[in-house]
KETI-98148 format. One record per atom (N, C-alpha, C): chain; residue number from 0; x, y, z; residue in three letters. Coordinates in Angstrom, 2 decimals, decimal comma. Last residue first. Example, Ala and Ser with C-alpha at 12.3 -4.5 7.8 and 13.67 -1.06 7.14 Angstrom:
# residues 2
[A 1 [12,85 -2,25 7,08] SER];
[A 1 [13,67 -1,06 7,14] SER];
[A 1 [12,90 0,03 7,87] SER];
[A 0 [13,19 -5,69 7,80] ALA];
[A 0 [12,30 -4,50 7,80] ALA];
[A 0 [13,20 -3,30 7,80] ALA];
//
This chain:
# residues 136
[A 135 [-16,54 0,07 19,77] UNK];
[A 135 [-16,81 -0,75 20,96] UNK];
[A 135 [-18,24 -0,60 21,44] UNK];
[A 134 [-16,72 -0,02 16,19] UNK];
[A 134 [-16,76 0,72 17,46] UNK];
[A 134 [-17,12 -0,22 18,62] UNK];
[A 133 [-14,67 -2,38 14,40] UNK];
[A 133 [-15,98 -1,80 14,72] UNK];
[A 133 [-15,91 -1,04 16,04] UNK];
[A 132 [-12,40 -3,75 13,90] UNK];
[A 132 [-12,39 -2,33 13,54] UNK];
[A 132 [-13,70 -1,62 13,89] UNK];
[A 131 [-12,92 -6,33 14,52] UNK];
[A 131 [-11,86 -5,69 15,28] UNK];
[A 131 [-11,79 -4,19 15,01] UNK];
[A 130 [-14,75 -7,08 12,57] UNK];
[A 130 [-15,26 -6,74 13,90] UNK];
[A 130 [-14,21 -6,04 14,75] UNK];
[A 129 [-13,41 -8,01 10,37] UNK];
[A 129 [-13,74 -6,59 10,40] UNK];
[A 129 [-14,26 -6,14 11,77] UNK];
[A 128 [-13,38 -10,72 10,72] UNK];
[A 128 [-12,16 -9,97 11,06] UNK];
[A 128 [-12,42 -8,47 11,11] UNK];
[A 127 [-15,77 -11,58 9,65] UNK];
[A 127 [-15,65 -11,51 11,11] UNK];
[A 127 [-14,42 -10,72 11,54] UNK];
[A 126 [-15,25 -11,80 6,95] UNK];
[A 126 [-16,00 -10,63 7,41] UNK];
[A 126 [-15,95 -10,48 8,93] UNK];
[A 125 [-13,86 -14,32 6,91] UNK];
[A 125 [-13,23 -13,06 6,52] UNK];
[A 125 [-13,95 -11,86 7,11] UNK];
[A 124 [-15,24 -16,66 7,45] UNK];
[A 124 [-14,54 -16,00 8,54] UNK];
[A 124 [-13,93 -14,66 8,19] UNK];
[A 123 [-15,00 -17,90 4,20] UNK];
[A 123 [-15,51 -18,12 5,54] UNK];
[A 123 [-14,63 -17,44 6,59] UNK];
[A 122 [-14,55 -15,35 1,71] UNK];
[A 122 [-14,21 -16,64 2,31] UNK];
[A 122 [-14,74 -16,70 3,74] UNK];
[A 121 [-17,38 -13,53 0,34] UNK];
[A 121 [-16,12 -13,58 1,08] UNK];
[A 121 [-15,84 -14,99 1,60] UNK];
[A 120 [-18,54 -13,83 -2,97] UNK];
[A 120 [-18,79 -14,07 -1,55] UNK];
[A 120 [-17,45 -14,11 -0,83] UNK];
[A 119 [-17,79 -11,16 -5,27] UNK];
[A 119 [-17,77 -12,55 -4,83] UNK];
[A 119 [-18,16 -12,63 -3,36] UNK];
[A 118 [-17,57 -9,15 -8,22] UNK];
[A 118 [-18,10 -9,39 -6,87] UNK];
[A 118 [-18,08 -10,87 -6,53] UNK];
[A 117 [-14,47 -8,95 -9,96] UNK];
[A 117 [-15,87 -9,35 -9,97] UNK];
[A 117 [-16,35 -9,59 -8,53] UNK];
[A 116 [-11,75 -8,45 -10,12] UNK];
[A 116 [-12,67 -7,33 -9,93] UNK];
[A 116 [-14,14 -7,68 -9,94] UNK];
[A 115 [-10,00 -10,50 -10,13] UNK];
[A 115 [-10,34 -9,96 -11,45] UNK];
[A 115 [-11,42 -8,87 -11,36] UNK];
[A 114 [-9,88 -11,22 -7,48] UNK];
[A 114 [-8,75 -10,47 -8,03] UNK];
[A 114 [-9,01 -9,94 -9,43] UNK];
[A 113 [-13,26 -10,59 -6,34] UNK];
[A 113 [-12,14 -11,48 -6,66] UNK];
[A 113 [-11,02 -10,62 -7,26] UNK];
[A 112 [-14,46 -8,41 -3,71] UNK];
[A 112 [-14,38 -8,87 -5,10] UNK];
[A 112 [-13,26 -9,89 -5,22] UNK];
[A 111 [-16,43 -6,71 -1,44] UNK];
[A 111 [-15,52 -7,84 -1,60] UNK];
[A 111 [-15,62 -8,32 -3,05] UNK];
[A 110 [-16,59 -3,12 -1,39] UNK];
[A 110 [-17,17 -4,44 -1,61] UNK];
[A 110 [-16,07 -5,49 -1,75] UNK];
[A 109 [-17,10 -0,17 0,47] UNK];
[A 109 [-16,15 -1,07 -0,18] UNK];
[A 109 [-16,77 -2,46 -0,25] UNK];
[A 108 [-18,02 3,19 0,68] UNK];
[A 108 [-18,47 1,80 0,70] UNK];
[A 108 [-17,43 1,00 -0,06] UNK];
[A 107 [-17,24 6,08 2,65] UNK];
[A 107 [-17,12 5,22 1,49] UNK];
[A 107 [-17,71 3,85 1,77] UNK];
[A 106 [-16,69 9,44 3,44] UNK];
[A 106 [-17,49 8,23 3,67] UNK];
[A 106 [-17,36 7,37 2,43] UNK];
[A 105 [-14,69 11,98 4,92] UNK];
[A 105 [-14,99 11,07 3,84] UNK];
[A 105 [-15,85 9,92 4,32] UNK];
[A 104 [-13,66 15,33 5,51] UNK];
[A 104 [-14,44 14,15 5,92] UNK];
[A 104 [-14,68 13,28 4,71] UNK];
[A 103 [-11,08 17,55 6,51] UNK];
[A 103 [-11,74 16,80 5,44] UNK];
[A 103 [-12,50 15,62 6,06] UNK];
[A 102 [-10,50 19,02 8,88] UNK];
[A 102 [-10,19 19,55 7,57] UNK];
[A 102 [-10,98 18,88 6,45] UNK];
[A 101 [-11,06 20,00 12,11] UNK];
[A 101 [-11,52 19,06 11,10] UNK];
[A 101 [-11,32 19,68 9,72] UNK];
[A 100 [-8,47 20,71 14,37] UNK];
[A 100 [-9,45 21,23 13,40] UNK];
[A 100 [-9,77 20,16 12,37] UNK];
[A 99 [-6,66 20,15 16,39] UNK];
[A 99 [-7,78 19,22 16,18] UNK];
[A 99 [-8,85 19,76 15,23] UNK];
[A 98 [-4,37 21,66 16,43] UNK];
[A 98 [-5,58 22,25 17,03] UNK];
[A 98 [-6,83 21,37 16,88] UNK];
[A 97 [-2,28 20,00 15,53] UNK];
[A 97 [-2,00 21,12 16,44] UNK];
[A 97 [-3,24 21,69 17,12] UNK];
[A 96 [-3,31 18,15 13,65] UNK];
[A 96 [-2,94 17,70 15,00] UNK];
[A 96 [-2,81 18,88 15,96] UNK];
[A 95 [-6,12 18,45 11,71] UNK];
[A 95 [-4,82 19,04 11,96] UNK];
[A 95 [-4,47 18,73 13,42] UNK];
[A 94 [-7,73 15,51 10,42] UNK];
[A 94 [-7,66 16,62 11,35] UNK];
[A 94 [-6,24 17,16 11,42] UNK];
[A 93 [-9,88 13,80 8,45] UNK];
[A 93 [-8,51 14,29 8,51] UNK];
[A 93 [-8,54 15,54 9,36] UNK];
[A 92 [-11,86 10,88 8,74] UNK];
[A 92 [-11,69 12,30 8,99] UNK];
[A 92 [-10,20 12,62 8,95] UNK];
[A 91 [-14,19 8,45 7,55] UNK];
[A 91 [-12,83 8,90 7,79] UNK];
[A 91 [-12,81 10,41 7,93] UNK];
[A 90 [-16,19 5,60 7,71] UNK];
[A 90 [-16,13 7,06 7,88] UNK];
[A 90 [-14,68 7,40 8,18] UNK];
[A 89 [-17,44 2,89 5,68] UNK];
[A 89 [-16,40 3,53 6,47] UNK];
[A 89 [-16,63 5,03 6,59] UNK];
[A 88 [-18,92 -0,25 5,20] UNK];
[A 88 [-19,05 1,20 5,08] UNK];
[A 88 [-18,11 1,83 6,09] UNK];
[A 87 [-18,52 -3,26 3,26] UNK];
[A 87 [-18,33 -2,47 4,48] UNK];
[A 87 [-18,55 -1,01 4,16] UNK];
[A 86 [-19,77 -6,44 2,09] UNK];
[A 86 [-19,30 -5,07 1,91] UNK];
[A 86 [-19,17 -4,40 3,27] UNK];
[A 85 [-21,14 -8,79 2,38] UNK];
[A 85 [-19,97 -8,79 1,49] UNK];
[A 85 [-19,49 -7,38 1,19] UNK];
[A 84 [-22,88 -8,31 4,59] UNK];
[A 84 [-22,51 -9,68 4,20] UNK];
[A 84 [-21,26 -9,71 3,33] UNK];
[A 83 [-21,51 -5,43 6,30] UNK];
[A 83 [-22,60 -6,18 5,68] UNK];
[A 83 [-22,08 -7,55 5,29] UNK];
[A 82 [-20,77 -3,22 8,78] UNK];
[A 82 [-20,28 -4,43 8,12] UNK];
[A 82 [-21,50 -5,18 7,59] UNK];
[A 81 [-20,20 0,19 9,30] UNK];
[A 81 [-21,16 -0,88 9,05] UNK];
[A 81 [-20,47 -2,04 8,33] UNK];
[A 80 [-18,10 1,79 10,01] UNK];
[A 80 [-19,42 2,14 10,54] UNK];
[A 80 [-20,48 1,09 10,27] UNK];
[A 79 [-14,84 1,91 10,97] UNK];
[A 79 [-15,79 1,05 10,28] UNK];
[A 79 [-17,15 1,37 10,86] UNK];
[A 78 [-12,84 4,78 10,77] UNK];
[A 78 [-13,82 3,99 11,53] UNK];
[A 78 [-14,66 3,13 10,59] UNK];
[A 77 [-9,94 6,64 11,08] UNK];
[A 77 [-10,67 5,68 10,25] UNK];
[A 77 [-11,57 4,85 11,13] UNK];
[A 76 [-8,33 9,70 10,89] UNK];
[A 76 [-9,10 8,79 11,74] UNK];
[A 76 [-9,99 7,94 10,85] UNK];
[A 75 [-5,29 11,08 10,38] UNK];
[A 75 [-6,41 10,49 9,65] UNK];
[A 75 [-7,07 9,47 10,58] UNK];
[A 74 [-3,77 14,01 11,20] UNK];
[A 74 [-4,20 12,72 11,76] UNK];
[A 74 [-5,41 12,26 10,96] UNK];
[A 73 [-0,91 15,93 10,17] UNK];
[A 73 [-2,31 15,52 10,03] UNK];
[A 73 [-2,55 14,19 10,71] UNK];
[A 72 [0,88 18,84 10,60] UNK];
[A 72 [0,88 17,39 10,83] UNK];
[A 72 [-0,58 17,00 10,87] UNK];
[A 71 [1,57 21,55 8,37] UNK];
[A 71 [0,66 20,80 9,24] UNK];
[A 71 [1,08 19,34 9,40] UNK];
[A 70 [3,00 22,94 6,51] UNK];
[A 70 [3,44 23,04 7,91] UNK];
[A 70 [2,61 22,19 8,87] UNK];
[A 69 [1,74 22,73 4,09] UNK];
[A 69 [3,00 22,01 4,26] UNK];
[A 69 [3,46 22,01 5,72] UNK];
[A 68 [-1,77 22,56 5,02] UNK];
[A 68 [-0,61 23,16 4,39] UNK];
[A 68 [0,63 22,32 4,67] UNK];
[A 67 [-5,21 21,88 4,34] UNK];
[A 67 [-3,99 21,57 5,08] UNK];
[A 67 [-2,83 22,20 4,31] UNK];
[A 66 [-8,24 23,82 4,26] UNK];
[A 66 [-7,05 23,24 3,64] UNK];
[A 66 [-5,97 22,89 4,66] UNK];
[A 65 [-11,45 22,71 5,41] UNK];
[A 65 [-10,33 23,65 5,49] UNK];
[A 65 [-9,12 23,02 4,83] UNK];
[A 64 [-13,39 20,95 4,23] UNK];
[A 64 [-13,77 22,02 5,15] UNK];
[A 64 [-12,71 23,12 5,22] UNK];
[A 63 [-14,75 18,78 1,86] UNK];
[A 63 [-13,60 19,59 2,22] UNK];
[A 63 [-14,06 20,76 3,09] UNK];
[A 62 [-15,94 15,59 1,74] UNK];
[A 62 [-16,33 16,97 2,04] UNK];
[A 62 [-15,11 17,71 2,55] UNK];
[A 61 [-16,58 12,88 -0,42] UNK];
[A 61 [-15,58 13,66 0,31] UNK];
[A 61 [-16,11 15,07 0,51] UNK];
[A 60 [-17,53 9,61 -0,97] UNK];
[A 60 [-18,02 10,98 -0,82] UNK];
[A 60 [-17,02 11,72 0,05] UNK];
[A 59 [-17,63 6,77 -2,95] UNK];
[A 59 [-16,80 7,66 -2,15] UNK];
[A 59 [-17,41 9,05 -2,15] UNK];
[A 58 [-18,08 3,34 -3,69] UNK];
[A 58 [-18,69 4,66 -3,54] UNK];
[A 58 [-17,82 5,49 -2,61] UNK];
[A 57 [-16,47 1,17 -3,90] UNK];
[A 57 [-17,57 1,29 -4,87] UNK];
[A 57 [-18,28 2,64 -4,79] UNK];
[A 56 [-13,31 -0,13 -3,50] UNK];
[A 56 [-14,16 1,02 -3,20] UNK];
[A 56 [-15,21 1,15 -4,30] UNK];
[A 55 [-12,71 -3,48 -2,75] UNK];
[A 55 [-12,81 -2,48 -3,82] UNK];
[A 55 [-13,77 -1,37 -3,41] UNK];
[A 54 [-10,60 -5,76 -1,73] UNK];
[A 54 [-11,57 -4,85 -1,12] UNK];
[A 54 [-11,61 -3,63 -2,02] UNK];
[A 53 [-10,19 -8,99 -3,09] UNK];
[A 53 [-9,88 -7,58 -3,11] UNK];
[A 53 [-10,98 -6,84 -2,37] UNK];
[A 52 [-8,99 -12,28 -3,07] UNK];
[A 52 [-9,91 -11,31 -2,48] UNK];
[A 52 [-9,34 -9,91 -2,65] UNK];
[A 51 [-7,44 -14,58 -3,41] UNK];
[A 51 [-8,34 -14,14 -4,47] UNK];
[A 51 [-9,42 -13,20 -3,94] UNK];
[A 50 [-5,60 -14,85 -1,44] UNK];
[A 50 [-6,82 -15,65 -1,27] UNK];
[A 50 [-7,86 -15,30 -2,35] UNK];
[A 49 [-3,70 -13,00 -2,08] UNK];
[A 49 [-3,29 -14,42 -2,16] UNK];
[A 49 [-4,49 -15,36 -2,03] UNK];
[A 48 [-5,12 -10,74 -1,37] UNK];
[A 48 [-4,93 -11,03 -2,79] UNK];
[A 48 [-4,51 -12,48 -3,00] UNK];
[A 47 [-4,79 -10,82 1,39] UNK];
[A 47 [-6,12 -11,04 0,81] UNK];
[A 47 [-6,01 -11,40 -0,66] UNK];
[A 46 [-2,09 -10,18 1,54] UNK];
[A 46 [-2,55 -11,49 2,03] UNK];
[A 46 [-3,92 -11,82 1,47] UNK];
[A 45 [-2,10 -7,54 0,55] UNK];
[A 45 [-1,37 -8,60 -0,17] UNK];
[A 45 [-1,80 -10,00 0,26] UNK];
[A 44 [-3,81 -6,24 2,54] UNK];
[A 44 [-4,24 -6,41 1,15] UNK];
[A 44 [-3,43 -7,46 0,39] UNK];
[A 43 [-4,42 -7,57 5,74] UNK];
[A 43 [-3,47 -6,92 4,83] UNK];
[A 43 [-3,83 -7,24 3,38] UNK];
[A 42 [-6,00 -8,01 8,03] UNK];
[A 42 [-6,63 -7,97 6,71] UNK];
[A 42 [-5,71 -7,25 5,72] UNK];
[A 41 [-5,60 -7,84 10,78] UNK];
[A 41 [-5,16 -9,03 10,06] UNK];
[A 41 [-5,84 -9,15 8,70] UNK];
[A 40 [-6,17 -5,34 11,65] UNK];
[A 40 [-7,20 -6,37 11,88] UNK];
[A 40 [-6,87 -7,66 11,13] UNK];
[A 39 [-4,13 -3,78 10,76] UNK];
[A 39 [-4,23 -3,95 12,21] UNK];
[A 39 [-5,26 -5,02 12,59] UNK];
[A 38 [-4,72 -3,69 8,04] UNK];
[A 38 [-3,59 -4,50 8,49] UNK];
[A 38 [-3,67 -4,77 9,99] UNK];
[A 37 [-6,83 -1,83 8,14] UNK];
[A 37 [-7,09 -3,21 7,74] UNK];
[A 37 [-5,96 -4,13 8,21] UNK];
[A 36 [-5,37 0,46 8,83] UNK];
[A 36 [-6,41 -0,03 9,73] UNK];
[A 36 [-6,73 -1,49 9,41] UNK];
[A 35 [-3,79 0,69 6,54] UNK];
[A 35 [-3,14 0,44 7,84] UNK];
[A 35 [-4,16 -0,08 8,86] UNK];
[A 34 [-5,82 1,23 4,67] UNK];
[A 34 [-4,97 0,02 4,51] UNK];
[A 34 [-4,27 -0,32 5,82] UNK];
[A 33 [-6,72 3,69 5,64] UNK];
[A 33 [-7,62 2,54 5,67] UNK];
[A 33 [-6,85 1,23 5,52] UNK];
[A 32 [-4,48 5,29 5,12] UNK];
[A 32 [-4,91 5,07 6,50] UNK];
[A 32 [-5,83 3,86 6,63] UNK];
[A 31 [-4,45 5,20 2,31] UNK];
[A 31 [-3,29 4,73 3,08] UNK];
[A 31 [-3,70 4,42 4,52] UNK];
[A 30 [-6,96 6,38 1,72] UNK];
[A 30 [-6,64 5,01 1,30] UNK];
[A 30 [-5,49 4,43 2,12] UNK];
[A 29 [-6,70 8,98 2,75] UNK];
[A 29 [-7,75 8,08 3,25] UNK];
[A 29 [-7,39 6,62 2,94] UNK];
[A 28 [-4,60 9,88 1,13] UNK];
[A 28 [-4,42 9,80 2,58] UNK];
[A 28 [-5,45 8,86 3,19] UNK];
[A 27 [-5,91 9,83 -1,34] UNK];
[A 27 [-4,75 8,95 -1,11] UNK];
[A 27 [-4,47 8,80 0,38] UNK];
[A 26 [-7,74 11,85 -0,85] UNK];
[A 26 [-8,25 10,50 -1,11] UNK];
[A 26 [-7,12 9,48 -0,93] UNK];
[A 25 [-6,05 14,05 -0,67] UNK];
[A 25 [-6,76 13,60 0,53] UNK];
[A 25 [-7,31 12,18 0,35] UNK];
[A 24 [-5,23 14,61 -3,24] UNK];
[A 24 [-4,30 13,90 -2,36] UNK];
[A 24 [-5,01 13,37 -1,11] UNK];
[A 23 [-7,09 16,22 -4,46] UNK];
[A 23 [-7,07 14,80 -4,83] UNK];
[A 23 [-6,18 13,98 -3,88] UNK];
[A 22 [-6,49 18,81 -3,47] UNK];
[A 22 [-7,72 18,13 -3,05] UNK];
[A 22 [-7,70 16,63 -3,36] UNK];
[A 21 [-3,20 19,40 -2,27] UNK];
[A 21 [-4,11 19,28 -3,41] UNK];
[A 21 [-5,30 18,43 -3,02] UNK];
[A 20 [-2,53 21,36 0,50] UNK];
[A 20 [-2,57 19,99 -0,01] UNK];
[A 20 [-3,59 19,95 -1,14] UNK];
[A 19 [-1,27 24,62 -0,38] UNK];
[A 19 [-2,29 23,77 0,24] UNK];
[A 19 [-2,13 22,35 -0,30] UNK];
[A 18 [0,29 26,40 -1,72] UNK];
[A 18 [0,88 25,73 -0,57] UNK];
[A 18 [-0,14 24,95 0,25] UNK];
[A 17 [-0,74 27,16 -4,09] UNK];
[A 17 [-1,10 28,00 -2,95] UNK];
[A 17 [-0,54 27,45 -1,63] UNK];
[A 16 [-0,13 25,22 -5,98] UNK];
[A 16 [0,63 26,48 -6,00] UNK];
[A 16 [0,35 27,41 -4,82] UNK];
[A 15 [-0,39 22,26 -3,83] UNK];
[A 15 [-0,74 23,03 -5,01] UNK];
[A 15 [0,05 24,35 -4,99] UNK];
[A 14 [1,47 19,38 -2,71] UNK];
[A 14 [0,95 20,74 -2,53] UNK];
[A 14 [0,60 21,39 -3,86] UNK];
[A 13 [2,80 17,06 -2,93] UNK];
[A 13 [1,35 16,95 -2,70] UNK];
[A 13 [0,68 18,31 -2,60] UNK];
[A 12 [5,51 17,50 -3,02] UNK];
[A 12 [4,83 17,16 -4,26] UNK];
[A 12 [3,33 17,04 -4,14] UNK];
[A 11 [6,12 17,89 -0,24] UNK];
[A 11 [6,16 19,00 -1,19] UNK];
[A 11 [5,36 18,69 -2,45] UNK];
[A 10 [3,83 16,15 1,93] UNK];
[A 10 [5,11 16,27 1,23] UNK];
[A 10 [5,00 17,35 0,15] UNK];
[A 9 [2,26 16,34 5,14] UNK];
[A 9 [2,23 16,53 3,68] UNK];
[A 9 [3,63 16,70 3,11] UNK];
[A 8 [2,60 13,80 7,48] UNK];
[A 8 [2,97 15,18 7,17] UNK];
[A 8 [2,95 15,31 5,65] UNK];
[A 7 [0,43 11,81 9,56] UNK];
[A 7 [1,30 12,03 8,41] UNK];
[A 7 [1,57 13,51 8,25] UNK];
[A 6 [-0,98 9,20 11,59] UNK];
[A 6 [-0,44 10,55 11,44] UNK];
[A 6 [0,46 10,63 10,22] UNK];
[A 5 [-3,91 7,46 12,08] UNK];
[A 5 [-2,66 7,47 11,33] UNK];
[A 5 [-2,20 8,92 11,20] UNK];
[A 4 [-6,07 5,55 14,12] UNK];
[A 4 [-5,47 6,85 13,80] UNK];
[A 4 [-4,13 6,66 13,11] UNK];
[A 3 [-9,18 4,01 14,28] UNK];
[A 3 [-7,77 3,78 13,98] UNK];
[A 3 [-7,20 5,13 13,54] UNK];
[A 2 [-11,66 3,75 16,73] UNK];
[A 2 [-11,05 4,58 15,69] UNK];
[A 2 [-9,59 4,19 15,53] UNK];
[A 1 [-12,49 1,61 18,37] UNK];
[A 1 [-13,47 2,50 17,77] UNK];
[A 1 [-12,88 3,29 16,60] UNK];
[A 0 [-11,93 -1,67 18,93] UNK];
[A 0 [-11,25 -0,47 18,54] UNK];
[A 0 [-12,27 0,44 17,85] UNK];
//
């Protein structure tokens, strides 16, 4: 799977006074889409927590290009761009569905930690599951 896509529509409480999606909300959109992508690879966060594993964002970079409004349907595209021994790197994009305009881009690094937030080695076979999210 090269790209996992999640569609959503902004809700009233996510808008600023200008009827644009508030800039901080895009990070929540990225997080929700990434969680759905992980679930599609049998990496649901509650199941990982049962194994004393958390996937913790350690670095995030966001670039805003155009605002989304209350009238837009959005598509969040999520791609795993690198899998390391105990971390992953991701690229995400938010596009307006009606015209495929690129609105926001994000890149992040996530590390494997224990439930108390300390870095740890991943359980055997865990990192292999990320291969389902890697580009073909």
